[in-house]
C-alpha positions in Angstrom: 91.2 117.8 196.7 94.6 119.3 197.5 97.6 117.5 199.0 100.7 119.2 200.4 104.2 117.6 200.5 107.3 119.1 202.0 109.2 117.8 198.9 108.1 116.7 195.5 110.2 113.6 196.1 107.7 112.5 198.8 104.8 112.3 196.4 103.9 108.6 195.8 104.4 108.0 192.1 101.8 105.3 192.1 99.2 108.1 192.6 100.5 110.4 189.9 98.0 110.3 187.1 99.1 113.1 184.8 101.4 111.5 182.2 102.7 114.6 180.5 103.9 116.3 183.7 106.1 115.4 186.7 105.9 116.3 190.4 109.2 118.2 190.1 107.8 120.3 187.3 104.8 121.3 189.3 106.7 121.8 192.6 107.7 125.2 194.0 111.1 126.4 192.8 113.8 126.4 195.4 112.9 124.1 198.3 110.7 121.8 196.2 107.6 122.0 198.3 104.6 120.5 196.4 100.9 121.2 196.7 98.7 119.3 194.2 95.2 120.5 193.4 93.9 117.5 191.6 91.0 119.3 189.8 93.4 121.9 188.4 95.9 119.2 187.4 93.2 117.3 185.6 92.4 120.4 183.6 96.1 121.0 182.8 96.4 117.4 181.5 93.2 117.8 179.5 94.6 121.0 177.9 97.9 119.3 177.1 96.0 116.4 175.5 93.8 118.8 173.4 96.7 120.8 172.1 98.9 117.8 171.4 102.1 119.6 172.1 104.3 120.2 175.2 103.4 122.8 177.7 106.5 124.7 178.9 105.6 125.5 182.5 107.8 128.2 184.2 105.8 128.4 187.5 103.1 126.2 189.0 102.7 125.8 192.8 104.5 128.4 194.9 105.4 128.0 198.5 105.1 131.1 200.8 108.8 131.7 200.7 109.1 131.4 196.9 106.0 133.6 196.4 107.6 136.3 198.5 110.9 136.0 196.5 109.1 136.6 193.2 106.9 139.3 194.8 103.7 137.4 193.9 100.3 138.5 195.2 99.5 137.2 198.7 96.2 135.6 197.4 97.9 134.3 194.3 96.3 131.1 192.8 99.8 129.8 192.6 99.8 129.5 196.4 96.8 127.1 196.1 98.3 125.0 193.3 95.6 126.2 190.9 97.7 128.4 188.6 100.3 127.7 185.9 102.5 130.0 183.9 103.0 128.6 180.4 105.5 129.9 177.8 104.1 130.7 174.4 107.3 129.7 172.6 105.6 126.8 170.9 102.0 128.0 171.1 99.6 130.3 169.3 98.4 132.5 172.2 94.8 132.9 170.9 94.4 129.2 170.2 96.0 128.4 173.5 93.6 130.6 175.4 90.6 129.1 173.6 91.7 125.6 174.4 92.4 126.5 178.0 88.9 127.9 178.4 87.5 124.8 176.9 89.5 122.7 179.4 88.0 124.6 182.3 90.5 127.4 183.1 88.9 130.7 184.1 91.7 133.1 185.0 94.0 134.5 182.3 96.9 136.9 182.6 98.9 137.9 179.5 102.6 138.7 179.8 103.8 139.2 176.2 107.1 140.8 177.1 108.1 137.8 179.2 106.6 135.4 176.7 104.2 133.5 178.9 100.5 133.3 179.8 99.1 132.7 183.3 96.1 130.4 183.5 94.3 129.3 186.7 91.0 127.8 187.9 90.2 130.6 190.3 87.6 133.4 189.8 86.9 134.3 186.2 89.0 137.3 185.1 91.4 138.4 182.5 94.2 141.0 182.7 96.7 142.6 180.3 96.2 142.7 176.5 97.1 139.4 174.8 97.2 141.0 171.4 100.8 142.1 171.9 102.2 138.5 171.9 104.7 138.0 169.1 103.5 135.6 166.4 104.3 132.1 167.6 106.5 130.0 165.4 106.6 126.2 165.9 110.1 124.8 166.5 110.7 122.7 163.4 113.4 120.2 162.7 115.5 121.4 159.7 114.6 119.3 156.7 117.2 116.8 155.6 119.3 118.3 152.9 118.6 116.8 149.5 121.9 115.7 148.0 122.3 114.9 144.4 122.4 111.2 143.6 126.0 110.1 143.3 126.9 109.1 139.8 127.0 105.4 139.2 130.6 104.2 139.3 131.9 102.1 136.4 133.0 98.6 137.2 135.3 96.5 135.1 132.2 94.7 133.8 130.7 98.0 132.7 133.9 98.9 130.9 134.4 95.6 129.2 130.8 95.4 128.0 130.8 98.8 126.4 129.9 98.5 122.6 133.1 100.1 121.5 135.2 97.8 123.7 133.4 94.7 122.5 133.8 95.8 118.9 137.5 96.3 119.3 138.0 93.0 121.1 136.0 91.3 118.4 138.2 92.7 115.7 141.4 91.6 117.5 140.0 88.1 118.0 138.8 87.8 114.4 142.3 88.9 113.2 144.0 86.4 115.5 141.7 83.7 114.3 142.5 84.4 110.7 146.2 84.5 111.3 146.1 81.2 113.2 145.0 79.5 110.0 148.5 79.7 108.6 151.7 78.2 109.8 154.4 80.2 107.9 156.8 82.7 109.5 154.6 85.7 108.5 151.5 84.1 110.2 153.5 83.4 113.3 154.8 86.9 113.5 151.3 88.3 113.0 150.0 86.0 115.7 152.6 87.3 118.1 151.6 90.9 117.3 148.0 90.0 117.9 148.9 88.5 121.3 150.8 91.7 122.2 147.7 93.8 121.2 145.5 91.6 123.3 147.9 92.0 126.3 148.1 95.7 125.8 144.3 95.9 125.6 144.0 94.0 128.9 146.6 96.3 130.5 144.6 99.3 129.4 141.4 97.9 131.0 143.2 97.3 134.3 144.7 100.8 134.3 141.3 102.4 133.6 139.7 100.6 136.5 142.6 101.7 138.8 142.2 105.3 137.8 138.4 105.1 138.4 139.1 103.7 141.9 141.4 106.5 142.7 138.8 109.1 141.7 136.4 107.8 144.3 
């Protein structure tokens, strides 16, 4: 069954049953006239489903005016809404033709220089040599670059809990404890020295953390 519309915009979307295509995509270029051959569209959708990848259609239905502009054959299957020109950019031509035959297409025209294949549901025939198609390469998303794991940043806790730091702090505290046992002038002086050392040690820790932060 075929239906003709003066514009693809007049097609009732409630009746459109081919989810991977749109009326505008199938309409004639230029004025947008649309002729739908339902049986051919069913086969096109079946082909799209079988391949599991987009079909890039450059020409489907052609109005008389558009067919004349592109110098198409007067009896072209495009005029009947039964033909589709599909780019091979994301297809393997041989696999595509096999799948199209399985879906019910019977006419095949190969245009390797232009990069597309004509398929239709008209009389069984095949023209041009399809062996000259360039090897198809699937469009692939570039893999996400694998960056090296960022080195773990030292925190003040990491610095303070290092064995050498703990050992140094322990020695200072042990000395301070020993000095604190006495009460003479010498012991007091040594205690003051120990306090200075502890303060200097704390200041060193703070400066080290600040330097680490600036390096980030």
